[in-house]
N, C-alpha and C positions, 0 to 999 in steps of 0.2 A: 530484590529483583536484580539480576546480573546481566544486563544487556547494554551495549554501547551503541549509541546512534550518533554517527558523525554526519553533521549537516553542513552542506556547502550552499550558501545563498548566492545565486548568480543574478537574481532579479530583486531590486530593492523593495518592490511591493511586498515581499515576504517579511520584511523587518517588522512591519506593524501588525502582522498576523501571528507572530510568535511561533514560527514553524518549528524551531528547535523543541519547544515544550510539547507541541502537538505530536511531533514525530516520536519523541521519547514515550509519551503516554500511549500512543497507538501501538508501538512496538512492544512495550511491556504488557499491555492488556492482551495482545495477540499471543505472545509467547506463554504467558501465564495460563490462558485458556487451553492451550494445546499441551500443557505440562512441561514446557521447556524453560521455565522461569529461572532456574539457577544454573544454567549451562554455560554462561559467559559468551553469548552470541554477539555478533557485530552486524550492523546494517548501516549502509551509507545512503543518505538522502540528499538529492540536489533540488533546491527550489529554483526553478528557472522561469523564463517567460515563454510566451506562446511560440515565438520564432524559434527558440532553441529546442523546444520539445517537438516542433514540426520537423526540424532537421533530424533529430534522433529517431522520430517515428519513420521518416523516410529512409534513413540509414539502416534501421534494424527491422522494420516491418513493411518496407516498400509502400508506405502510405505517407505522402508528403504534406498532410494537414496536421494541425495541432490536435492533441488529445489531452485528457486530464492527467493521467498517470501512466508511467511505463515502469517495468521492473525487469531486472536481469538477475536470476538466481545464480549463485556461484557453482551449483551443480544440479543435475537433473534429479528431481525427487518425486516425480509424478507417480500416482498409484498405477498398478498394473491393470486394474479393472475400473470401468466407469462407476463413479460414486464411492470408490474406495479411498481409504486414507493413504496419503503419500508416505514415502519412506522418511524416517526421522533424519534430521541433518547429521552429517558426519563432520562437516567443516564448520568451525565457529564463525567464519565469515559467510553470512547468509546471502549477501548480494547487494545490489544497488537499486534504488528507486529514484525516478525523476518525476517531479510534479510541477505543473504549469499554473501559475497564479491567475492569469487572465481567464483561461478556460474554467478553472475552479470557481472563480468569482461569478462568471456568467451563468454557470450551471446552478450555483447556489441561489442566485437572484431569480432565475427562471422557475426554480422549484420552491421558492419562498422558504429557504432553509438558511440557518446561520452558517456563515462561511466557515467558521471553526469546526462545526459539526460535519460539514461536507468534506472538508480537508481531512479531518480525522478518519472519516469513512474511507476515503480514497487511500490513506496511508495504511489502514488496516487491510484493505483490499490488496495493496501492493505487497505488504508483509506476507499475506497468505500466499500470494504468487511465489514469493521467495521460498516459501516452505512447501511448494509442490502442488498447491491447490490451483484449480483452473475452472473455467466455465465453458469449455469447448462443447460439451454435450449436456443434456438436460440433467443427468444424475450428478455430474460434477458441479454444475451451476447450482443445483438445489443444496448440495452439501456446503459449497463455498458461501452462498448467500445466507444460509442458516447460521453458519459460524460468524459471519459479519454482524448479523442481527444480535446474536448472543454477546459478542465482544462489545459492540457499541452500547448495549444495554448496561453492561458493567460500568461504562463511562457516563451513564446518564444521557445517552443520545438515542432518540427515537428510531424505530425501524425506518431505514431509508427507502425501503421498497414499498 
């Protein structure tokens, strides 16, 4: 597998959760499932706190509350038709993902899930966004969620839905 995942830890809470390993595993599984395993792609991941992700959410989505994960693809790859497959990446730098520890922990606890499984799911979700997948309409959501379930199953993680 040839994918580089650069991880920047801004919130010390991530240190005990092994974000680097979770991000690498999620990226590799996602790219492998989509047939991009040997292309030399790069993804950047920032492990931040809820305050920082709220700032980013406000700056980029005009929503000033914390969220679990945000992603910024390096290029537009969305499919032309609802439920269609996105365009293959042309740029080896796929984009950036930010993930908030507090929100992730609270969601995992509320759903009675292992934090590592929930974080992995959100990292797969973010990687799929970088690759042009979305959940804006029902067809796209069904495609993206189906891929998430398949990818997580390869990692021994149960269907999150």
